[in-house]
C-alpha positions, 0 to 999 in steps of 0.5 A: 500500500502506498504511503500518504506522502506518495498519494499526495505526490500522485494527486499533485501529478493530476496537473499532468492530465490537463485536457488537450488544448489547455495552455500551461502558460496562457491558460487557453483551456481555462478561457475556453471553459469560461467562454463555454459557461458564459455562452450557455448561461447567455443562451439560457437567459435569452430563452427564459425571456421569451414569454411564449416558448414552443416545445422545441424551444423549451427543449433547447433551453433545457439542453442548454441548462444541462450544458451549462451545469456540465461546464460549471462542474468541469470549471470547478474541477479545474479551479484548484489546478494552479495549486498543483502547478505551483507545487510542481514549479510549473507555469500557471494558467493565467486565464484561470487566475484572472477569472478568479481575480475578477470574482474578487474584484466584483465581490460576487457571492461566494467569491471567498471560495476563489479568494482562499485559492488565490491566497494559497497560490500566493503562499505556494509561490512565495515558498518556492526558491527562486533558484528552482525556477526558470527566469520566465516562470519566476517573472510569471509568478511575480506578475501573478502575485501583483495581480492577485494583490491588486484584486483584493484592494477593494475587497470586503472581509466583514459585514460592516466593511464599506460596500454594497453587494451580495457577498455572503457572511452568514455561516461558519465556513464563510467567516473563516474563509474571509478572515484567514484570507485577510490575515495572510494578505495583511501579513504579506503586505507588512512583510513587503513594507513600503508606504502603502503598508504603513498607510493601510490601517490594521484590522481586527482580523487577528483577534477574530481568527484567534477567537474562532480557533480557540472556540472551535478547539474547545467546542467543535465546528458547527458545520461538522462533517458537512460534505461541502462546507467543512471542506471549505473550512479545512482549506482556510485552516490549511492556509493558516497552518502553512503560511501564518507567521503567528505561532499560536494561530498556526498551532491552533489551526493545525489542531483545527485541521486534526479535529476536522479530519479526525471527525471525517475519518470516524465516519468514513467507511472502509470503501472510502464512502462517507456518510455521517450525521452533519451540522449542515447537509443536503439531500444529495449527500444523504443519498450518495456518499461518494464522488465528492471532494471529501472522498478524495481527502479520505483517499489521500489520508487512508488509501480507501476508495478510488484514486482521484481522477480529477482535481478537487479543491480541499484535496489539492489544499491537503496534498500541497500542505506540510500538514499532509507530511506529518499527520498525527497518528491519533488522527489516522487512528480514527478511521480504524478505531473512531471515537464514540462520543463527540461534543459540538457547540454550546448555547447561544446565550453562552456564546454571547457571554464568551463574545462579551468577555473576550478582551479583544472583541469586547462584545461590540455588536459589529464583532459579535453578530457574525460569530452568532450567525456562524452557529446557524441559529439565525432565528434564535431570539437572542440572535435576532435581537443582536442582528437588528442591533447590528442593522441599526448600528450600520445605518447610524455609523456606517454611511458607506456600508449599506444595510445587510439585506432586504426583508419581506414583511410577514403575510398580511402586510404589503409584499414589497421589499423594504430595508430594515433601518 
């Protein structure tokens, strides 16, 4: 049986199986993917605009929708391809970098998924010795780092940051994706020095990250064993393990990674299939326990299940992480002899008290509410009250931060949408 390190190396070699027509330097394949997705989406939107569609047109619309979904899946499988190329010291797909940077620049919903990949790409590039690269590849890497930093210039990392958009801040994985990204970007800017770094005000992201990591180490993750969402949290923590300069943050992040992977392995079957009670899941995950990113992660750790044939995101993070070269034995032991009991979370009132007692966060409404949202208890009376306080706070004090969402009044009231404050 192959070792974990050998399986990681084999996974990294998936970048050699890049589809024909994809250019390793210019990224023609990524550009074609993006064009195909855009064309399919445009055709579907045009068909939907027609009020009276014939059966033939309806069938065409349905076919285009299927095509768009297939292309989206194909694009998702390639989203982390640059990470494997960087780990192999090879030229990157520039069009793929640009596509992800555009999502960040436009502050699209879910752009933090692209953000965490871009940050990992910067970290992987930074740890490659210049002597191991050709001059052309080094020049490309430097240009890509500059492009990525530029894309984050006007990005939002917290609900009360300036801006009006549809970015998503309401759950556990989003919270740590944003804050780990901001922490590493600020760290690298400070290391680079210069007037720009001195003029940029420091943010509370380090305090937020420390609170998050300490709480999760003590209480577990609220999106525990989620097929998708806990993999995003895993990706954010692996970035901190590999690149955070603060020793406490790196150590706590490593503990968090061990906690997540140990829980996943506790419910992984000998065949590599994954079924589990979960803090957040969908019907498709209850109907099938294979074919997901988590299954590739299980395969890397244990060798169970089919070997990955396509690049998936969390597996790419793990395969390129120093954590994978030194996984604690007690984590791997969970697959053969899983724990019999798990403790997840605490009461909302206890979380409110912990936030108020934290000396760095100080119980400020702008700091408290996103952590309460990350518990998933959106309609708990205490969370609702603090959420309304946050909306009123942003309306009074944050002129450049629009109210966070629109609400529809309850039945019996006018159905038009109206801002809360």
